[in-house]
C-alpha positions in Angstrom: 81.2 68.4 97.4 82.3 69.7 100.8 80.0 72.0 102.6 81.2 75.0 104.6 79.6 77.6 106.9 79.2 81.0 105.4 78.0 84.4 106.3 76.6 86.7 103.6 76.0 90.4 104.3 73.7 92.2 101.9 73.1 96.0 101.9 69.9 96.9 100.0 69.5 100.6 99.0 65.8 101.6 99.2 65.8 104.0 96.3 67.4 101.7 93.8 67.0 98.0 94.7 64.2 95.6 93.9 63.7 93.8 97.2 61.4 91.3 95.6 64.3 90.0 93.5 66.6 89.8 96.5 64.0 87.7 98.4 63.4 85.5 95.3 67.1 84.7 95.1 67.3 83.9 98.8 64.3 81.6 98.5 65.9 79.8 95.6 68.9 79.0 97.8 66.7 78.4 100.9 67.8 74.7 101.3 71.2 75.9 102.5 70.0 78.9 104.6 70.5 78.1 108.3 69.5 81.6 109.5 68.5 85.1 108.3 68.5 88.4 110.0 67.0 91.5 108.5 67.6 95.0 109.9 65.9 98.1 108.5 68.2 101.1 108.8 66.0 104.1 107.6 68.6 106.7 108.8 70.8 105.6 105.9 68.0 104.5 103.5 69.0 100.9 103.5 68.0 97.5 104.7 70.8 95.1 105.9 70.3 91.3 105.5 72.6 88.8 107.0 72.4 85.1 106.0 74.1 82.1 107.6 74.5 79.3 105.1 75.7 75.7 105.2 76.7 75.2 101.6 79.3 74.5 99.0 81.7 77.1 97.7 80.0 76.9 94.3 76.6 77.6 95.6 77.8 80.5 97.7 79.5 82.0 94.7 76.3 81.5 92.6 74.1 83.3 95.2 76.6 86.1 95.8 77.2 86.6 92.1 73.5 86.8 91.3 72.8 89.2 94.2 75.8 91.4 93.3 74.5 91.9 89.8 71.3 93.5 91.0 71.2 97.3 91.0 71.4 98.9 94.5 72.7 95.7 96.1 76.1 95.3 97.8 77.2 91.8 98.9 80.1 90.5 100.9 80.6 86.9 102.0 82.8 84.9 104.3 83.4 81.2 104.5 84.8 79.0 107.2 85.8 75.4 107.1 84.3 73.8 110.1 85.0 70.0 110.4 82.6 69.2 113.2 79.4 67.4 112.0 78.1 65.8 115.3 75.7 68.6 116.1 78.0 70.2 118.6 78.3 67.3 121.0 81.7 66.9 122.4 83.1 63.3 122.5 84.3 61.9 125.9 
């Protein structure tokens, strides 16, 4: 299956969400996580998590779907087809 780069944005409402379940799901998909940024935003009572993934469409859908079913969680994802696999080295 073809892998793609993806960005997943997760908004976690403090009052409603079970952050432990969010972290558990992210850990289950840890093999495809290239990066993670967490930003507490107490002014709005939320935490914002951004993930960068290198994964298949199916795995992204699975993670997004499972996260989206959790109460107090909002999820949006974006995929890009990037053909380069040489580690960013330009050929001469």
